[in-house]
C-alpha positions in Angstrom: -20.2 -9.1 -11.3 -18.9 -5.5 -11.1 -16.3 -4.5 -13.6 -13.0 -3.0 -12.6 -12.4 0.6 -13.5 -9.9 1.3 -16.3 -6.2 0.8 -15.5 -4.1 3.8 -14.7 -2.3 5.3 -17.7 0.9 5.3 -15.7 2.2 3.6 -12.6 5.7 4.7 -11.5 7.8 3.8 -8.5 9.7 6.9 -7.2 13.5 6.7 -7.3 13.7 6.3 -3.5 10.9 3.7 -3.6 8.9 5.6 -1.0 5.8 6.2 -3.2 3.8 5.1 -6.1 2.8 7.7 -8.7 -0.4 7.0 -10.6 -2.0 8.8 -13.5 -5.5 7.9 -14.7 -7.0 8.5 -18.1 -9.3 11.3 -16.8 -6.2 13.2 -15.6 -6.5 12.3 -11.9 -2.9 11.9 -10.6 -1.8 10.7 -7.2 1.4 10.1 -5.3 0.6 7.4 -2.7 3.3 6.8 -0.1 4.6 3.3 0.6 3.5 3.7 4.2 -0.1 4.6 3.2 -0.3 1.7 0.7 1.2 -0.7 3.3 -1.2 0.2 6.1 -4.2 0.1 3.7 -3.1 -3.1 2.1 -6.0 -5.2 0.7 -4.4 -8.4 2.1 -6.3 -10.6 4.5 -3.4 -10.0 6.9 -4.5 -6.3 7.2 -8.2 -6.4 6.2 -9.0 -9.6 8.1 -10.8 -12.7 6.9 -14.2 -11.8 8.4 -14.8 -8.3 7.2 -14.4 -6.6 10.6 -12.2 -3.7 11.6 -8.9 -3.5 9.7 -5.7 -4.5 11.5 -3.9 -1.4 12.9 -0.5 -1.7 11.2 2.4 0.1 12.9 5.9 1.1 12.3 5.7 1.4 8.5 6.9 5.0 8.4 10.0 4.1 6.4 8.8 1.1 4.5 9.8 1.0 0.8 8.2 -0.7 -2.2 10.7 -3.1 -3.7 8.6 -4.3 -6.6 5.4 -3.6 -8.5 4.2 -6.8 -10.3 1.3 -6.8 -12.8 -1.5 -9.2 -12.1 -3.5 -9.8 -15.3 -5.1 -6.7 -16.6 -6.8 -5.8 -13.3 -4.3 -5.2 -10.5 -0.7 -5.0 -9.3 0.9 -6.8 -6.4 3.2 -4.6 -4.3 6.3 -6.1 -2.6 7.4 -4.1 0.4 10.8 -4.3 2.1 9.2 -5.6 5.3 8.3 -8.8 3.4 4.6 -8.0 2.9 3.5 -9.0 -0.6 0.1 -10.6 -0.3 -2.2 -7.8 -1.3 -3.6 -7.3 -4.8 -4.2 -3.6 -5.5 -6.9 -3.6 -8.3 -7.5 -0.4 -10.3 -10.6 0.5 -8.4 -8.8 0.2 -5.0 -5.9 2.3 -6.3 -8.3 5.0 -7.5 -10.2 4.9 -4.2 -7.0 5.2 -2.2 -6.1 8.2 -4.3 -9.5 9.9 -4.3 -10.0 9.3 -0.5 -6.4 9.6 0.7 -7.0 12.4 3.1 -10.1 10.7 4.7 -8.3 7.4 4.9 -5.1 8.9 6.4 -7.0 10.9 9.0 -8.9 7.7 10.0 -5.6 5.9 10.4 -4.1 8.7 12.5 -7.3 8.8 14.7 -7.0 5.0 15.2 -3.3 5.4 16.3 -4.3 8.2 18.7 -7.2 6.2 20.1 -4.8 3.3 20.8 -2.3 5.7 22.5 0.3 5.1 19.8 2.6 7.7 18.4 3.5 7.6 14.7 7.2 8.3 14.4 8.4 9.2 10.9 12.0 9.0 12.1 11.6 5.4 13.4 14.7 3.4 12.3 13.1 0.0 12.6 9.8 -1.3 11.2 7.3 -2.5 13.7 4.9 -5.4 13.2 1.2 -5.1 12.6 -0.6 -4.2 15.7 -3.7 -5.9 17.1 -4.8 -5.1 20.6 -5.1 -8.8 21.2 -2.2 -10.3 19.2 0.7 -8.5 17.5 2.3 -10.1 14.4 5.7 -9.8 12.7 7.1 -9.7 9.2 10.2 -10.8 7.2 12.4 -8.9 4.7 12.0 -9.1 0.9 14.6 -8.5 -1.8 13.3 -7.8 -5.3 13.6 -4.5 -7.3 11.6 -3.1 -10.1 8.5 -1.2 -11.1 5.9 -2.1 -13.8 3.5 -0.1 -15.8 0.0 -1.5 -16.3 0.9 -3.0 -19.7 3.3 -5.3 -17.9 6.6 -3.7 -19.1 9.2 -3.1 -16.5 10.6 0.3 -15.6 13.4 1.4 -13.4 14.0 4.9 -12.0 
């Protein structure tokens, strides 16, 4: 079994809840937008159950992170204001999402373009996940706080 990389030294939710700031022990630091984290969620809803192509998630331009919940010593669960809360972001995934942000983001934008979909950062309403065959929808969540990897709560 592969071991999970070390936990970030710091995990902070921005005051406007639009991004997660991470600092790792080696000095690597990333600000990952809520939209980016939402569309690359590790949940089965987004990644699928069979390991195929990820679901193309739409309309998350203005999604916010309501809560950051520690999961043991290996991950955090993010609760988004669109009701999505089923993905566990382990330390390795968070590091990869930071290290490869530009590559992942460009891939996402290319998928949108290939599907003939415009990303609209000024969109007032969140859209559901998009699947060429069957769109899905989401509910709204209500919790509020951030957590550092040691499990203590922080508020900005």
